[in-house]
VMD Tcl script that draws the C-alpha trace (Angstrom):
set ca {
  {-75.00 19.09 -56.19}
  {-74.11 20.60 -52.65}
  {-72.65 17.86 -50.45}
  {-73.47 18.82 -46.55}
  {-70.24 18.87 -44.44}
  {-67.84 16.37 -43.21}
  {-68.15 15.82 -39.46}
  {-65.32 15.54 -37.50}
  {-64.27 12.34 -35.75}
  {-62.00 13.44 -33.85}
  {-62.41 11.00 -30.36}
  {-63.56 13.71 -27.72}
  {-61.08 13.43 -24.77}
  {-62.53 13.90 -21.01}
  {-60.37 14.42 -18.21}
  {-61.16 11.36 -16.21}
  {-60.14 11.81 -12.02}
  {-58.45 9.33 -10.72}
  {-60.09 7.34 -7.88}
  {-58.72 8.33 -4.58}
  {-57.67 3.97 -4.36}
  {-54.87 4.32 -7.61}
  {-52.73 7.07 -5.20}
  {-52.83 5.33 -1.95}
  {-49.28 4.68 -2.65}
  {-46.82 0.81 -2.74}
  {-48.42 -2.50 -2.29}
  {-46.97 -4.66 0.64}
  {-45.74 -6.91 -2.52}
  {-43.37 -3.97 -3.79}
  {-42.45 -2.83 -1.04}
  {-41.46 -6.23 -0.02}
  {-39.52 -6.73 -2.90}
  {-37.95 -3.95 -2.55}
  {-36.13 -4.30 0.55}
  {-34.92 -7.73 -1.10}
  {-33.02 -6.36 -3.99}
  {-31.56 -3.73 -1.14}
  {-31.11 -5.96 1.19}
  {-28.24 -8.81 -1.44}
  {-27.54 -5.38 -2.39}
  {-25.98 -4.71 0.36}
  {-25.12 -8.72 1.12}
  {-22.88 -8.40 -1.67}
  {-21.20 -4.93 -1.60}
  {-19.52 -4.67 2.43}
  {-17.87 -7.52 2.68}
  {-15.80 -5.95 -0.89}
  {-16.05 -1.84 0.88}
  {-14.14 -3.73 3.52}
  {-11.64 -5.83 2.68}
  {-10.81 -2.55 0.18}
  {-10.98 -0.67 3.22}
  {-8.52 -3.20 5.88}
  {-4.60 -2.68 4.49}
  {-3.87 -6.35 3.00}
  {-0.47 -7.38 4.69}
  {1.60 -6.91 1.23}
  {0.18 -2.78 1.78}
  {1.43 -3.17 5.22}
  {4.23 -5.07 4.56}
  {5.38 -2.74 1.64}
  {4.18 0.66 3.73}
  {6.42 -0.06 6.38}
  {9.67 -0.54 4.23}
  {9.27 2.90 2.91}
  {8.45 4.84 6.19}
  {12.14 2.93 6.88}
  {13.45 4.22 4.79}
  {12.17 8.40 4.49}
  {12.99 8.45 8.45}
  {16.37 7.49 7.63}
  {17.18 9.70 4.27}
  {15.28 12.15 6.70}
  {17.44 12.07 9.46}
  {20.36 11.63 7.39}
  {19.86 14.91 5.82}
  {18.19 17.10 9.48}
  {20.90 15.31 10.84}
  {24.20 15.81 8.77}
  {25.19 12.47 10.10}
  {24.31 8.75 7.82}
  {21.43 7.28 9.29}
  {21.14 3.06 8.46}
  {17.96 0.70 7.39}
  {17.95 -2.30 9.47}
  {15.53 -4.88 8.41}
  {16.11 -8.23 10.13}
  {14.53 -10.51 7.87}
  {13.81 -13.64 9.49}
  {12.00 -11.58 13.34}
  {10.30 -9.32 10.45}
  {11.98 -5.92 12.14}
  {12.52 -2.73 10.40}
  {14.63 0.11 12.26}
  {16.23 3.41 12.07}
  {19.11 4.35 13.77}
  {22.36 7.03 13.61}
  {25.33 5.42 12.72}
  {27.49 7.56 15.21}
  {29.95 10.07 14.58}
  {33.32 7.52 12.56}
  {30.56 4.98 12.05}
  {32.43 5.45 8.28}
  {31.48 7.36 5.06}
  {31.24 6.02 0.86}
  {34.34 4.33 -0.07}
  {35.34 5.25 -3.25}
  {33.53 2.22 -4.86}
  {30.36 3.36 -3.58}
  {28.38 2.54 -0.43}
  {28.77 -0.77 -0.44}
  {31.04 -2.42 3.22}
  {28.76 0.24 5.47}
  {25.18 -1.60 4.15}
  {27.22 -5.63 4.84}
  {25.99 -7.02 7.96}
  {28.41 -11.07 8.48}
  {26.48 -13.51 9.76}
  {26.19 -14.60 12.42}
  {25.50 -12.17 16.02}
  {24.84 -8.82 14.98}
  {25.10 -5.70 16.91}
  {22.50 -3.25 16.60}
  {22.46 0.90 14.72}
  {23.98 3.21 17.62}
  {22.06 6.01 18.14}
  {18.08 6.41 19.31}
  {15.48 4.54 16.99}
  {14.29 7.51 14.77}
  {12.06 3.77 13.38}
  {10.22 0.59 14.26}
  {8.70 -1.11 12.68}
  {7.45 -4.95 12.39}
  {6.89 -7.32 8.73}
  {3.43 -8.75 9.05}
  {4.26 -12.96 9.32}
  {2.27 -14.07 6.52}
  {4.62 -11.81 4.03}
  {7.99 -12.65 3.77}
  {11.11 -11.62 1.45}
  {11.40 -13.70 -1.33}
  {14.57 -11.46 -2.30}
  {16.87 -8.66 -0.13}
  {19.44 -7.62 -1.88}
  {21.70 -4.82 -1.07}
  {24.50 -3.95 -3.11}
  {23.76 -5.67 -5.70}
  {24.59 -8.79 -2.83}
  {22.13 -11.29 -1.83}
  {21.55 -10.39 1.68}
  {19.34 -12.87 2.83}
  {21.95 -16.17 4.71}
  {23.14 -13.08 6.66}
  {21.25 -12.03 9.74}
  {20.87 -8.06 9.05}
  {20.55 -6.46 6.56}
  {22.09 -2.91 6.85}
  {20.55 0.03 4.62}
  {22.77 3.11 4.62}
  {21.89 6.91 3.88}
  {23.65 9.38 3.81}
  {23.41 13.18 4.56}
  {23.73 14.60 0.60}
  {20.41 12.31 0.24}
  {22.22 9.13 -1.31}
  {22.07 5.48 -0.01}
  {22.94 2.11 -0.30}
  {21.38 0.25 -3.41}
  {18.66 -1.41 -2.19}
  {16.16 -4.54 -4.03}
  {13.76 -5.97 -1.41}
  {11.11 -8.94 -2.75}
  {7.67 -9.25 -1.02}
  {6.03 -12.78 -1.28}
  {2.86 -12.93 1.06}
  {1.04 -16.29 1.87}
  {-2.25 -14.35 -1.30}
  {0.79 -14.84 -3.19}
  {1.05 -11.31 -3.84}
  {4.40 -10.06 -4.68}
  {6.01 -6.36 -4.59}
  {9.30 -4.95 -5.53}
  {10.92 -2.47 -3.26}
  {14.05 -0.98 -4.71}
  {16.26 2.46 -3.88}
  {17.73 4.75 -6.52}
  {21.24 5.33 -5.13}
  {21.50 8.79 -6.00}
  {18.59 10.32 -4.59}
  {17.76 7.67 -1.76}
  {14.10 7.96 -3.13}
  {11.92 4.17 -2.91}
  {9.73 2.87 -5.59}
  {7.77 0.12 -5.85}
  {6.69 -2.08 -8.19}
  {3.69 -4.60 -8.41}
  {4.81 -8.26 -9.63}
  {1.99 -9.89 -8.87}
}
mol new
graphics top color blue
foreach p $ca { graphics top sphere $p radius 0.5 }
foreach p [lrange $ca 0 end-1] q [lrange $ca 1 end] { graphics top cylinder $p $q radius 0.2 }
display resetview
């Protein structure tokens, strides 16, 4: 018995030609939907971006103290005589000036006494200020210690830097209205500052 050959049941593929209307582009509804999504994303992202770009007051305060310490250390080393950072916590001012000749050298116990300023009116450091800055009004000193002595009740605190690169000990804790806290400390051997984010 002879069977007839099997016919293939494969479908025939035909090339379909799309009409010109199918390739015409996006509809007005699709375009409006994309514009709405982009607008929402920009509305959320732009304020966050600007907040990140603008310096917060606590960052400005820390930057001011860092720059003052660097300026005083550099001036002391380059000029070959001590320089002081003078912090007036109540007014929020930070200045740097060279100490007059004969202004004192570190004692055997370390550079403790030159960094102090007794309560009451105090004179400015002699010499031309090499740096002057302000702490923003929304930032306050929570703690200010020079050579392990609390300076919060004093009109000003003086941190002395020496030509050999050493400095007085400093611990300054700053607190902002947003309850952010930063601590700046100085290493007395190198006169370098270190910033710690507390919260």
